[in-house]
ZALUM-747332 format. One line per 8 residues: their letters; for each residue x, y, z of N, C-alpha, C, CB. Coordinates in pm, whole numbers, padded with zeros to 5 digits. Glycine has a CB too. Layout:
a) X/Y/Z/X/Y/Z/X/Y/Z/X/Y/Z ~ ...;
END
This chain:
mrrlflat) 03482/00192/00778/03362/00118/00815/03397/-00015/00880/03273/00096/00692 ~ 03510/-00078/00833/03548/-00206/00890/03587/-00191/01036/03663/-00268/00810 ~ 03664/-00080/01067/03703/-00056/01204/03584/-00018/01289/03808/00053/01209 ~ 03486/00054/01234/03366/00088/01307/03286/-00036/01341/03281/00184/01226 ~ 03275/-00132/01246/03204/-00258/01273/03276/-00336/01382/03193/-00343/01143 ~ 03412/-00338/01378/03488/-00411/01478/03467/-00349/01615/03636/-00412/01442 ~ 03470/-00214/01623/03452/-00147/01751/03313/-00176/01809/03472/00004/01736 ~ 03212/-00175/01723/03075/-00204/01768/03064/-00346/01819/02975/-00181/01655;
tvfggica) 03125/-00440/01747/03121/-00582/01785/03190/-00604/01919/03187/-00668/01678 ~ 03309/-00542/01937/03384/-00558/02061/03305/-00503/02179/03520/-00488/02050 ~ 03247/-00381/02162/03170/-00324/02273/03048/-00409/02304/03128/-00181/02240 ~ 02981/-00459/02201/02866/-00544/02225/02903/-00669/02304/02802/-00583/02092 ~ 03022/-00728/02272/03068/-00844/02345/03097/-00813/02491/03190/-00900/02281 ~ 03157/-00694/02515/03186/-00653/02652/03058/-00636/02731/03266/-00524/02653 ~ 02958/-00568/02667/02830/-00547/02734/02763/-00679/02767/02737/-00463/02647 ~ 02764/-00774/02672/02701/-00904/02694/02770/-00979/02808/02704/-00988/02565;
staqaada) 02905/-00976/02810/02980/-01044/02914/02952/-00983/03050/03129/-01040/02884 ~ 02947/-00848/03055/02921/-00779/03180/02785/-00813/03235/02934/-00629/03162 ~ 02684/-00810/03148/02548/-00840/03191/02537/-00984/03240/02449/-00816/03077 ~ 02607/-01078/03173/02601/-01219/03212/02669/-01240/03346/02667/-01308/03105 ~ 02785/-01171/03366/02857/-01187/03491/02780/-01129/03607/02994/-01122/03482 ~ 02701/-01025/03582/02627/-00958/03689/02490/-01019/03712/02613/-00812/03657 ~ 02456/-01123/03640/02321/-01179/03644/02284/-01226/03783/02308/-01294/03546 ~ 02384/-01270/03861/02355/-01324/03992/02320/-01215/04092/02473/-01403/04043;
viveapev) 02361/-01090/04067/02339/-00984/04164/02250/-00873/04110/02471/-00925/04208 ~ 02228/-00867/03980/02144/-00763/03922/02021/-00827/03861/02222/-00680/03816 ~ 01907/-00787/03909/01782/-00845/03863/01718/-00750/03764/01686/-00874/03981 ~ 01669/-00801/03654/01610/-00718/03551/01486/-00645/03603/01574/-00802/03427 ~ 01463/-00525/03553/01350/-00444/03596/01219/-00515/03562/01355/-00304/03530 ~ 01108/-00472/03624/00979/-00539/03600/00938/-00533/03454/00870/-00475/03685 ~ 00846/-00619/03418/00801/-00629/03279/00739/-00500/03230/00701/-00742/03266 ~ 00658/-00436/03315/00588/-00314/03276/00635/-00200/03366/00433/-00332/03286;
lavaeral) 00672/-00086/03306/00716/00027/03385/00601/00083/03468/00775/00136/03294 ~ 00634/00124/03591/00533/00182/03677/00492/00319/03625/00585/00194/03821 ~ 00379/00369/03677/00329/00497/03631/00432/00607/03651/00199/00533/03704 ~ 00501/00608/03767/00600/00711/03795/00713/00709/03692/00657/00692/03935 ~ 00744/00591/03639/00851/00580/03541/00807/00624/03403/00901/00438/03535 ~ 00678/00649/03384/00625/00699/03258/00589/00846/03269/00504/00618/03215 ~ 00631/00912/03376/00596/01051/03399/00680/01144/03312/00613/01085/03546 ~ 00627/01263/03291/00701/01367/03221/00822/01408/03304/00611/01491/03192;
vfemdiwg) 00940/01412/03240/01064/01453/03307/01119/01575/03236/01168/01336/03308 ~ 01150/01678/03315/01215/01797/03261/01340/01824/03343/01118/01921/03264 ~ 01453/01846/03275/01580/01869/03346/01660/01979/03278/01662/01739/03351 ~ 01724/02062/03358/01816/02162/03308/01948/02151/03385/01755/02306/03320 ~ 02059/02182/03318/02188/02176/03385/02272/02297/03347/02262/02045/03349 ~ 02365/02332/03436/02461/02439/03412/02594/02395/03470/02413/02575/03474 ~ 02702/02425/03401/02833/02375/03444/02945/02469/03401/02857/02235/03389 ~ 03059/02452/03465/03182/02520/03426/03294/02418/03419/03218/02634/03523;
ghlwrggn) 03395/02443/03337/03503/02346/03322/03625/02404/03256/03455/02228/03245 ~ 03717/02316/03222/03842/02356/03158/03887/02246/03063/03952/02385/03265 ~ 03945/02287/02951/03995/02194/02849/04145/02209/02834/03924/02218/02714 ~ 04216/02095/02835/04360/02091/02809/04385/02013/02681/04437/02026/02929 ~ 04480/02057/02601/04500/02002/02467/04647/01968/02445/04451/02102/02360 ~ 04671/01856/02375/04807/01815/02340/04808/01734/02212/04869/01734/02453 ~ 04928/01693/02169/04943/01616/02046/05032/01687/01947/04807/01589/01984 ~ 05084/01610/01850/05178/01670/01755/05113/01768/01659/05245/01563/01678;
ainegglg) 04977/01770/01652/04910/01866/01564/04901/02004/01627/04770/01817/01531 ~ 04928/02015/01758/04917/02142/01827/05045/02222/01810/04887/02120/01976 ~ 05030/02347/01765/05144/02437/01750/05256/02372/01671/05196/02482/01887 ~ 05218/02301/01565/05315/02227/01485/05418/02322/01423/05243/02147/01374 ~ 05544/02286/01438/05651/02368/01383/05680/02492/01465/05618/02408/01243 ~ 05628/02496/01590/05653/02611/01675/05581/02737/01633/05798/02638/01680 ~ 05474/02724/01555/05404/02843/01505/05311/02903/01609/05325/02807/01380 ~ 05278/02827/01712/05191/02880/01816/05054/02919/01765/05255/02997/01880;
sedenfpl) 04990/02833/01684/04867/02872/01618/04741/02828/01690/04866/02817/01480 ~ 04750/02750/01799/04632/02705/01871/04653/02722/02021/04599/02557/01837 ~ 04544/02753/02092/04550/02757/02237/04553/02614/02292/04428/02835/02295 ~ 04635/02592/02395/04653/02458/02450/04566/02433/02572/04797/02435/02486 ~ 04507/02537/02631/04410/02517/02738/04324/02643/02751/04481/02484/02873 ~ 04199/02623/02787/04106/02735/02799/03984/02690/02878/04065/02789/02659 ~ 03914/02785/02944/03794/02751/03022/03673/02730/02931/03764/02861/03123 ~ 03578/02656/02982/03451/02633/02913/03336/02653/03012/03446/02491/02851;
mgggllag) 03221/02691/02960/03100/02700/03039/02983/02661/02950/03081/02844/03099 ~ 02885/02592/03007/02774/02549/02924/02652/02509/03005/02816/02435/02838 ~ 02550/02464/02933/02428/02421/02997/02338/02352/02897/02356/02538/03060 ~ 02228/02297/02947/02138/02225/02857/01999/02206/02916/02196/02091/02822 ~ 01908/02162/02829/01771/02133/02865/01733/01996/02810/01674/02242/02812 ~ 01652/01922/02884/01602/01791/02841/01457/01777/02884/01689/01676/02900 ~ 01374/01728/02793/01234/01698/02825/01201/01559/02774/01139/01804/02763 ~ 01164/01468/02864/01120/01335/02828/00969/01327/02839/01187/01228/02918;
ipigdagl) 00900/01302/02727/00754/01309/02721/00699/01171/02688/00708/01414/02617 ~ 00630/01105/02780/00570/00974/02748/00455/00989/02651/00522/00904/02877 ~ 00448/00897/02556/00342/00896/02455/00268/00762/02465/00401/00918/02310 ~ 00143/00768/02507/00066/00646/02520/00124/00553/02625/00059/00574/02388 ~ 00108/00421/02602/00154/00322/02698/00300/00284/02680/00069/00199/02687 ~ 00359/00308/02561/00495/00258/02537/00585/00356/02463/00488/00130/02459 ~ 00531/00468/02417/00612/00561/02339/00685/00663/02424/00526/00632/02240 ~ 00792/00720/02367/00868/00825/02434/00917/00925/02330/00988/00765/02514;
lqleldge) 00891/01052/02356/00947/01161/02277/01038/01240/02368/00834/01251/02214 ~ 01163/01253/02330/01261/01325/02413/01324/01437/02331/01370/01228/02467 ~ 01326/01557/02388/01382/01674/02324/01501/01725/02404/01276/01785/02308 ~ 01608/01770/02334/01729/01816/02401/01784/01942/02334/01836/01705/02401 ~ 01847/02027/02414/01918/02144/02365/02039/02165/02455/01826/02270/02361 ~ 02159/02169/02395/02282/02186/02472/02372/02288/02403/02356/02052/02488 ~ 02442/02367/02484/02535/02464/02429/02652/02486/02523/02465/02595/02401 ~ 02766/02527/02466/02884/02556/02546/02971/02656/02473/02962/02427/02577;
gtfydddl) 03053/02728/02549/03143/02826/02488/03266/02846/02573/03072/02957/02468 ~ 03369/02907/02514/03495/02925/02585/03488/03037/02687/03606/02953/02487 ~ 03411/03143/02660/03401/03256/02752/03540/03301/02798/03314/03220/02872 ~ 03628/03317/02701/03768/03346/02727/03788/03497/02736/03858/03285/02617 ~ 03870/03542/02832/03894/03685/02848/03970/03745/02731/03970/03710/02976 ~ 04066/03671/02677/04149/03719/02567/04106/03655/02436/04297/03691/02594 ~ 04154/03709/02325/04125/03650/02195/04190/03514/02182/04171/03742/02083 ~ 04115/03417/02130/04170/03283/02108/04257/03283/01983/04057/03179/02095;
dedtyegs) 04359/03198/01983/04445/03184/01866/04373/03108/01756/04576/03113/01902 ~ 04434/03105/01639/04374/03040/01523/04356/02891/01546/04459/03063/01398 ~ 04252/02834/01482/04223/02690/01486/04181/02640/01625/04343/02613/01438 ~ 04135/02727/01712/04094/02688/01847/03942/02680/01857/04150/02787/01951 ~ 03892/02580/01924/03749/02560/01945/03691/02676/02026/03723/02426/02017 ~ 03579/02731/01980/03513/02842/02049/03382/02802/02117/03487/02954/01952 ~ 03311/02704/02063/03187/02664/02124/03092/02601/02023/03121/02781/02190 ~ 02977/02555/02071/02880/02490/01983/02744/02488/02050/02925/02346/01948;
vtggghaa) 02641/02469/01969/02506/02449/02017/02444/02336/01935/02421/02580/02009 ~ 02375/02242/02002/02313/02128/01935/02175/02104/01992/02401/02001/01949 ~ 02077/02089/01906/01943/02054/01947/01897/01930/01872/01846/02171/01924 ~ 01809/01854/01934/01761/01733/01867/01659/01660/01950/01876/01641/01835 ~ 01629/01539/01906/01528/01462/01975/01540/01313/01951/01395/01509/01934 ~ 01460/01239/02026/01453/01093/02019/01308/01051/02008/01522/01026/02143 ~ 01281/00950/01929/01150/00885/01924/01175/00738/01956/01080/00904/01783 ~ 01120/00690/02067/01154/00556/02115/01030/00479/02156/01251/00564/02232;
wtsgaylv) 01047/00348/02158/00945/00254/02203/01003/00178/02322/00901/00155/02088 ~ 00925/00167/02430/00971/00099/02550/00884/-00021/02578/00972/00193/02669 ~ 00946/-00125/02633/00873/-00245/02674/00943/-00303/02795/00865/-00349/02559 ~ 00885/-00283/02913/00949/-00329/03034/01083/-00263/03053/00965/-00478/03031 ~ 01191/-00343/03056/01325/-00292/03080/01394/-00243/02954/01409/-00398/03145 ~ 01328/-00252/02839/01397/-00228/02712/01347/-00101/02644/01379/-00346/02620 ~ 01439/-00040/02570/01407/00078/02489/01480/00066/02357/01446/00209/02562 ~ 01409/00091/02247/01470/00099/02115/01413/00223/02047/01444/-00031/02029;
gafggggr) 01497/00292/01969/01448/00412/01905/01546/00472/01806/01414/00514/02008 ~ 01513/00592/01764/01596/00667/01670/01619/00806/01726/01529/00673/01530 ~ 01730/00868/01687/01761/01003/01733/01811/01085/01614/01867/01000/01846 ~ 01801/01215/01628/01849/01304/01523/01857/01446/01576/01758/01299/01400 ~ 01935/01528/01508/01948/01666/01551/02048/01742/01466/01989/01672/01697 ~ 02072/01863/01506/02167/01948/01433/02199/02071/01514/02110/01987/01296 ~ 02293/02149/01463/02334/02269/01534/02445/02341/01460/02379/02235/01673 ~ 02522/02418/01535/02629/02497/01476/02752/02489/01565/02585/02643/01455;
tyatsdeg) 02868/02480/01502/02996/02472/01571/03083/02590/01529/03067/02337/01542 ~ 03160/02641/01626/03243/02759/01602/03388/02730/01640/03189/02880/01682 ~ 03480/02767/01552/03623/02772/01581/03675/02905/01528/03700/02650/01518 ~ 03792/02947/01574/03843/03076/01530/03876/03078/01382/03966/03113/01609 ~ 03894/02960/01321/03930/02953/01179/03814/02912/01090/04044/02857/01160 ~ 03701/02867/01149/03590/02816/01068/03466/02809/01153/03624/02677/01007 ~ 03351/02807/01090/03224/02784/01158/03126/02727/01057/03169/02915/01221 ~ 03027/02655/01108/02930/02597/01016/02831/02508/01087/03000/02519/00909;
nhylggle) 02740/02453/01008/02634/02368/01062/02680/02224/01072/02510/02377/00975 ~ 02618/02151/01164/02640/02007/01175/02506/01938/01198/02741/01973/01290 ~ 02501/01811/01166/02380/01733/01185/02418/01589/01215/02288/01741/01061 ~ 02328/01517/01281/02354/01377/01318/02222/01302/01323/02429/01367/01454 ~ 02231/01170/01311/02114/01086/01320/02155/00941/01335/02026/01103/01198 ~ 02067/00858/01392/02101/00718/01408/01999/00641/01488/02234/00706/01473 ~ 02037/00521/01529/01953/00430/01606/02014/00405/01742/01933/00297/01530 ~ 01929/00364/01838/01978/00342/01975/01895/00234/02043/01973/00473/02057;
gkvnfana) 01956/00175/02145/01888/00076/02226/01942/00079/02367/01903/-00064/02167 ~ 01858/00040/02464/01899/00042/02604/01827/-00068/02680/01869/00180/02669 ~ 01895/-00125/02780/01832/-00220/02871/01861/-00175/03014/01884/-00365/02847 ~ 01756/-00173/03096/01769/-00136/03237/01770/-00262/03323/01655/-00042/03280 ~ 01857/-00261/03424/01860/-00365/03525/01814/-00304/03658/02002/-00427/03538 ~ 01822/-00380/03766/01771/-00329/03894/01850/-00210/03944/01773/-00439/03997 ~ 01978/-00205/03917/02059/-00092/03962/02165/-00053/03860/02125/-00124/04096 ~ 02137/-00075/03731/02233/-00043/03626/02162/-00033/03493/02347/-00149/03620;
slalqggy) 02232/00018/03392/02179/00022/03256/02292/00016/03157/02094/00149/03233 ~ 02263/-00037/03038/02358/-00041/02927/02288/00011/02803/02412/-00186/02904 ~ 02357/00095/02724/02298/00153/02604/02400/00156/02492/02245/00295/02632 ~ 02350/00152/02369/02434/00158/02250/02368/00248/02147/02460/00016/02192 ~ 02446/00341/02091/02401/00428/01983/02493/00411/01863/02397/00577/02029 ~ 02437/00420/01745/02516/00418/01623/02453/00510/01521/02527/00276/01566 ~ 02538/00587/01450/02479/00681/01356/02579/00752/01269/02401/00780/01430 ~ 02534/00864/01213/02608/00938/01111/02617/01084/01152/02539/00924/00971;
igsdteeq) 02733/01146/01125/02755/01289/01152/02802/01355/01023/02860/01310/01267 ~ 02741/01467/00989/02782/01544/00873/02799/01691/00910/02681/01529/00758 ~ 02867/01767/00826/02886/01909/00852/02893/01987/00722/03014/01932/00935 ~ 02867/02116/00733/02873/02206/00617/02936/02336/00665/02730/02230/00554 ~ 03063/02358/00633/03136/02475/00682/03202/02550/00567/03241/02432/00786 ~ 03243/02673/00597/03302/02757/00494/03440/02708/00451/03311/02899/00543 ~ 03525/02674/00547/03664/02636/00517/03686/02485/00512/03756/02696/00619 ~ 03581/02407/00540/03589/02260/00537/03695/02205/00633/03618/02212/00395;
effdetwf) 03711/02269/00750/03808/02220/00847/03748/02123/00947/03870/02337/00920 ~ 03615/02112/00952/03551/02015/01039/03535/01883/00964/03414/02068/01089 ~ 03526/01773/01040/03511/01643/00973/03370/01627/00918/03544/01528/01070 ~ 03355/01536/00823/03229/01513/00754/03219/01364/00721/03218/01600/00625 ~ 03100/01321/00678/03078/01183/00631/03130/01082/00732/03146/01162/00494 ~ 03084/01096/00855/03138/01017/00967/03035/00921/01023/03188/01110/01077 ~ 03075/00796/01038/02995/00695/01107/03054/00672/01245/02990/00562/01026 ~ 02967/00655/01346/03018/00639/01482/02935/00538/01560/03020/00774/01555;
argigqvf) 02996/00482/01665/02928/00396/01760/02963/00444/01900/02969/00246/01741 ~ 02863/00445/01987/02880/00494/02124/02818/00397/02222/02818/00635/02140 ~ 02894/00356/02322/02844/00269/02427/02842/00342/02560/02929/00142/02438 ~ 02734/00324/02638/02716/00393/02764/02676/00291/02871/02609/00506/02752 ~ 02745/00293/02983/02712/00208/03096/02693/00290/03222/02820/00102/03118 ~ 02593/00255/03304/02564/00328/03426/02540/00231/03541/02443/00421/03407 ~ 02587/00269/03659/02562/00194/03783/02509/00293/03886/02693/00120/03834 ~ 02411/00250/03968/02345/00338/04063/02361/00285/04205/02196/00355/04028;
fnggrtml) 02383/00378/04299/02403/00346/04440/02311/00433/04525/02552/00366/04481 ~ 02310/00406/04658/02237/00489/04754/02090/00505/04714/02303/00626/04766 ~ 02027/00394/04681/01886/00399/04644/01860/00475/04515/01809/00460/04753 ~ 01958/00479/04426/01944/00548/04299/01985/00693/04302/01805/00540/04254 ~ 02029/00745/04417/02067/00886/04426/02206/00914/04370/02060/00930/04569 ~ 02290/00813/04361/02427/00831/04309/02443/00749/04182/02532/00788/04416 ~ 02496/00812/04078/02517/00747/03949/02663/00759/03907/02425/00808/03841 ~ 02719/00648/03861/02851/00648/03798/02832/00603/03654/02952/00555/03874;
qgelvygq) 02871/00688/03558/02852/00659/03416/02986/00657/03344/02760/00763/03352 ~ 03001/00562/03253/03117/00557/03165/03071/00540/03021/03211/00443/03204 ~ 03148/00597/02926/03113/00582/02786/03237/00571/02700/03027/00699/02740 ~ 03220/00504/02585/03325/00488/02486/03266/00517/02348/03386/00344/02491 ~ 03345/00584/02263/03300/00621/02129/03412/00594/02029/03257/00769/02124 ~ 03372/00540/01915/03464/00533/01801/03392/00582/01676/03519/00389/01780 ~ 03460/00665/01598/03404/00712/01473/03510/00718/01364/03341/00849/01492 ~ 03466/00712/01240/03557/00721/01126/03493/00810/01021/03590/00580/01068;
gtqdidtg) 03568/00915/00980/03513/01009/00883/03621/01067/00794/03440/01119/00954 ~ 03592/01186/00740/03680/01253/00645/03696/01399/00686/03625/01242/00501 ~ 03819/01449/00675/03848/01588/00704/03924/01651/00589/03927/01601/00835 ~ 03921/01785/00580/03990/01858/00472/03940/01812/00335/04142/01838/00482 ~ 03809/01802/00317/03757/01755/00189/03774/01858/00079/03611/01717/00203 ~ 03815/01983/00115/03840/02084/00013/03972/02061/-00060/03838/02222/00074 ~ 04051/01963/-00012/04179/01933/-00076/04168/01814/-00169/04285/01906/00030 ~ 04049/01779/-00214/04029/01664/-00301/03936/01565/-00234/04162/01597/-00335;
dgddldiy) 03984/01440/-00220/03904/01338/-00154/03906/01352/-00003/03953/01201/-00194 ~ 03996/01437/00049/04006/01455/00193/04095/01352/00258/03870/01449/00255 ~ 04114/01367/00389/04198/01276/00468/04110/01196/00563/04306/01355/00546 ~ 04142/01067/00578/04069/00983/00672/04096/01030/00815/04110/00834/00656 ~ 03992/01027/00898/04003/01071/01036/03941/00968/01128/03936/01209/01055 ~ 04015/00926/01231/03964/00836/01334/03934/00918/01459/04066/00723/01365 ~ 03819/00892/01520/03774/00965/01638/03757/00867/01753/03640/01041/01609 ~ 03824/00895/01863/03811/00815/01985/03768/00909/02098/03947/00742/02020;
awgleleh) 03662/00875/02168/03615/00958/02280/03578/00866/02396/03494/01047/02238 ~ 03595/00918/02516/03564/00840/02635/03529/00938/02747/03685/00749/02677 ~ 03463/00887/02851/03424/00977/02958/03377/00904/03082/03317/01068/02911 ~ 03385/00974/03194/03334/00928/03323/03256/01042/03386/03449/00880/03416 ~ 03143/01010/03449/03064/01111/03518/03011/01054/03649/02947/01160/03430 ~ 03022/01133/03755/02968/01098/03886/02863/01201/03922/03082/01090/03995 ~ 02740/01156/03950/02630/01245/03983/02567/01200/04114/02525/01249/03870 ~ 02529/01297/04199/02466/01263/04326/02352/01360/04353/02569/01266/04443;
apdiniga) 02238/01307/04396/02121/01386/04433/02108/01385/04585/01991/01332/04365 ~ 02141/01495/04653/02128/01498/04800/01984/01479/04844/02182/01630/04855 ~ 01965/01421/04959/01831/01397/05014/01785/01523/05086/01831/01273/05110 ~ 01750/01624/05006/01704/01750/05063/01573/01789/04995/01812/01862/05045 ~ 01495/01869/05066/01364/01912/05017/01379/02047/04948/01261/01921/05133 ~ 01354/02049/04815/01358/02175/04741/01225/02195/04667/01478/02177/04641 ~ 01117/02160/04734/00985/02179/04675/00950/02070/04576/00977/02314/04608 ~ 00896/02109/04461/00849/02012/04361/00963/01954/04279/00748/02076/04270;
galsvfaa) 01081/02015/04282/01192/01971/04200/01294/01889/04276/01258/02088/04137 ~ 01397/01847/04205/01508/01771/04263/01638/01828/04210/01496/01619/04230 ~ 01742/01819/04290/01872/01877/04257/01979/01770/04258/01908/01990/04355 ~ 02072/01776/04161/02189/01690/04159/02315/01774/04140/02178/01583/04048 ~ 02424/01728/04194/02556/01785/04164/02633/01680/04085/02633/01826/04296 ~ 02721/01724/03993/02794/01626/03913/02934/01676/03880/02719/01594/03785 ~ 03020/01581/03854/03157/01607/03806/03184/01509/03694/03264/01594/03922 ~ 03247/01556/03586/03268/01472/03469/03406/01495/03410/03161/01497/03364;
yeglhlve) 03463/01388/03356/03586/01396/03276/03555/01342/03137/03704/01315/03344 ~ 03602/01412/03033/03580/01370/02894/03711/01376/02817/03472/01458/02826 ~ 03741/01269/02745/03862/01264/02664/03828/01250/02516/03950/01149/02708 ~ 03914/01306/02432/03896/01299/02286/04031/01284/02221/03822/01426/02233 ~ 04042/01188/02128/04167/01165/02055/04135/01157/01906/04239/01035/02105 ~ 04196/01244/01826/04175/01249/01682/04305/01210/01612/04128/01390/01637 ~ 04292/01126/01509/04408/01084/01429/04374/01105/01282/04445/00935/01457 ~ 04445/01198/01218/04425/01225/01075/04532/01154/00994/04426/01376/01047;
dsslpedd) 04489/01081/00892/04582/01008/00805/04651/01108/00713/04507/00897/00722 ~ 04761/01164/00760/04829/01271/00687/04926/01214/00584/04904/01362/00785 ~ 04954/01295/00482/05053/01257/00381/05195/01279/00431/05032/01336/00253 ~ 05209/01342/00548/05340/01364/00607/05393/01234/00668/05333/01476/00715 ~ 05521/01232/00708/05577/01108/00764/05501/01057/00886/05721/01130/00802 ~ 05435/01146/00962/05363/01106/01082/05220/01159/01076/05434/01156/01209 ~ 05123/01076/01118/04984/01120/01122/04968/01236/01219/04891/01003/01162 ~ 04876/01329/01187/04845/01438/01278/04755/01385/01390/04776/01555/01203;
kltdhtvr) 04791/01418/01516/04718/01367/01631/04685/01481/01728/04799/01258/01703 ~ 04569/01470/01789/04522/01568/01887/04455/01494/02001/04425/01672/01823 ~ 04484/01534/02125/04418/01477/02243/04367/01589/02331/04514/01385/02321 ~ 04237/01586/02360/04174/01682/02450/04134/01613/02579/04051/01747/02383 ~ 04154/01682/02692/04106/01638/02822/04021/01751/02880/04224/01600/02918 ~ 03896/01721/02913/03804/01822/02965/03748/01777/03099/03690/01849/02865 ~ 03746/01868/03197/03687/01844/03328/03573/01943/03348/03793/01857/03443 ~ 03457/01893/03393/03341/01978/03415/03280/01950/03553/03235/01955/03303;
vglkfrfg) 03226/02052/03618/03149/02037/03742/03025/02125/03729/03234/02076/03870 ~ 02912/02077/03784/02792/02157/03768/02674/02106/03848/02755/02164/03626 ~ 02558/02162/03817/02432/02131/03884/02328/02089/03783/02382/02252/03965 ~ 02236/01999/03826/02121/01960/03746/01996/01981/03832/02133/01812/03698 ~ 01895/02041/03772/01769/02064/03840/01658/02005/03754/01745/02215/03866 ~ 01568/01925/03813/01469/01853/03733/01335/01841/03805/01521/01715/03697 ~ 01234/01815/03724/01100/01784/03771/01060/01648/03714/00997/01896/03728 ~ 00984/01573/03793/00932/01445/03746/01021/01326/03775/00909/01452/03602;
aatpwdre) 01140/01348/03832/01231/01238/03865/01312/01281/03987/01326/01202/03744 ~ 01293/01212/04099/01358/01251/04223/01507/01218/04225/01290/01184/04340 ~ 01546/01113/04154/01685/01067/04158/01737/01045/04015/01697/00936/04240 ~ 01870/01033/04000/01924/00998/03868/01869/00866/03815/02074/00990/03875 ~ 01843/00770/03901/01789/00642/03856/01646/00657/03804/01794/00539/03969 ~ 01565/00740/03872/01429/00767/03822/01435/00831/03683/01353/00860/03920 ~ 01527/00925/03664/01541/00988/03532/01584/00888/03427/01642/01103/03539 ~ 01677/00801/03461/01728/00705/03363/01619/00611/03316/01844/00625/03423;
ratapdlp) 01532/00567/03406/01426/00474/03367/01321/00539/03278/01359/00417/03490 ~ 01315/00673/03281/01210/00743/03207/01260/00810/03080/01146/00846/03295 ~ 01389/00800/03049/01444/00874/02935/01532/00785/02849/01522/00995/02984 ~ 01563/00836/02730/01656/00770/02637/01799/00820/02664/01616/00797/02489 ~ 01901/00755/02611/02038/00806/02624/02049/00945/02563/02139/00710/02556 ~ 02132/01031/02623/02144/01167/02571/02220/01168/02439/02215/01257/02673 ~ 02212/01279/02366/02286/01294/02241/02435/01309/02270/02234/01416/02162 ~ 02521/01257/02184/02666/01276/02202/02704/01421/02176/02745/01183/02110;
nvgrwlgs) 02818/01462/02234/02864/01601/02220/02943/01617/02090/02951/01643/02341 ~ 02875/01607/01978/02944/01613/01849/02998/01752/01819/02850/01569/01737 ~ 02940/01855/01880/02988/01990/01857/03133/02008/01897/02903/02089/01930 ~ 03168/01954/02015/03307/01967/02059/03400/01879/01975/03320/01929/02208 ~ 03353/01760/01935/03436/01677/01848/03469/01751/01718/03364/01543/01816 ~ 03366/01810/01659/03386/01883/01532/03479/02003/01551/03250/01931/01475 ~ 03453/02081/01658/03532/02201/01680/03678/02174/01705/03476/02277/01793 ~ 03708/02058/01765/03849/02026/01790/03923/01986/01663/03859/01914/01892;
taavd) 03849/01947/01560/03913/01901/01437/03986/02013/01365/03811/01840/01344 ~ 03948/02138/01390/04014/02250/01322/04164/02254/01351/03951/02382/01364 ~ 04204/02204/01470/04345/02204/01506/04424/02091/01441/04359/02196/01656 ~ 04353/01994/01382/04420/01882/01313/04416/01914/01165/04352/01742/01344 ~ 04514/01984/01116/04506/02039/00979/04617/01983/00893/04514/02193/00981;
END
């Protein structure tokens, strides 16, 4: 918890410094959101990608028990529903799987599905709210349910946004190989170009939890995640909807406090490319002004923990 508080404090300081430095060139959004920014937004996405894995926890002792790289495919749905003059209800559903031709080795991530929602209050450029959800995660050695919940806040500027989420992740699995009792903090920053049609997003995550709780009190686990995403909406006419293309990189680093001479470590690198199709928001910037930050991909974090044993 002490390291989680430190990580949250450091990120908050970075966000404050960034916003202050940009004050001369970035003007805060109007006091009251326009009608278009309070419109119903519906978005769906589909993507394909690949995951590469390394670290001393992989194939430890030459046993060859985990796959070190495999393809992924996934998609999701998002609905942002304005409530009254200042409320927002946002619903999300995301899923992904390996879709591997051959059988995966033991302790390898197979996929996950997570659904949830946000209840938020907006005032001009600001949003504060709560989020929660749950789903199921699959690995070749274990499977089970997961759930998450927490608080969030966001501020929009004329061509950028900053958001912070903090919350709790729990799981219930047969073999207890996924982490549990985890607190996390997530920071998200976005910058928009080309009249809002191009978005560059970066995020940082730190979490601290427990793994292998079936062995007694369990082992402490540190979770580090980071990512970059570039999205662009071409200026083309596709009827009532809008289309975006995107490419994303996501990193994950797990450190288990092992009783062995060296801590068990795992690092995942994932690359994804795909399409987003939406109604109610012509550009990524229009969508950002009308919605809350998305849910973190806790399913993949949990599924990767099976390899840190």
